[in-house]
C-alpha positions in Angstrom: 0.0 0.0 0.0 1.3 3.4 -0.9 1.3 6.3 1.6 2.6 9.8 1.0 4.6 11.4 3.8 5.2 15.1 3.6 7.2 17.2 6.0 5.4 20.6 5.7 7.4 23.7 6.3 6.2 27.1 7.6 4.7 28.2 4.3 2.2 25.4 4.5 0.6 26.8 7.6 -1.2 29.9 8.9 -0.3 29.6 12.6 -0.8 25.9 13.2 -3.5 25.3 10.6 -2.8 24.2 7.1 -3.3 26.7 4.3 -6.0 26.2 1.7 -3.5 25.3 -1.0 -2.0 22.6 1.3 -5.4 21.2 2.1 -6.3 21.1 -1.6 -3.0 19.4 -2.6 -3.6 16.7 0.0 -7.1 16.2 -1.2 -6.1 16.0 -4.8 -3.3 13.5 -4.2 -5.7 11.3 -2.2 -8.6 11.6 -4.6 -6.8 11.5 -7.9 -3.9 9.1 -7.1 -5.6 7.1 -4.3 -2.6 7.7 -2.1 -3.3 8.9 1.5 -1.0 11.7 2.6 0.3 12.0 6.1 1.6 15.4 7.1 4.5 16.0 9.4 4.3 19.6 10.7 7.7 21.3 10.7 7.5 22.1 14.4 7.2 18.4 15.2 10.0 17.4 12.8 12.2 20.2 14.2 11.8 18.7 17.8 13.5 15.5 16.5 16.4 17.3 14.8 18.8 16.4 17.6 17.3 13.1 18.3 17.4 11.6 14.8 17.1 8.1 16.2 13.5 9.0 17.2 12.4 10.0 13.7 11.6 6.4 12.6 9.6 5.8 15.8 7.7 9.1 15.2 6.9 8.1 11.6 5.7 4.7 12.7 3.4 6.2 15.2 1.8 8.5 12.5 1.4 5.5 10.3 0.1 3.3 13.1 2.7 0.6 12.3 
């Protein structure tokens, strides 16, 4: 099964909410390609910058694997 994972930077958000274009892109990928998209907000990914060994665990938790 294919799953899209995107680490979204600050330009994808207004505050902590996704912009309209980001929401539309996710919807189009899911509807047209049939691939669900999991978003990783930049502030979550940045927390893991110094703990790179925790990144795989974080991604697994998002994917419920």
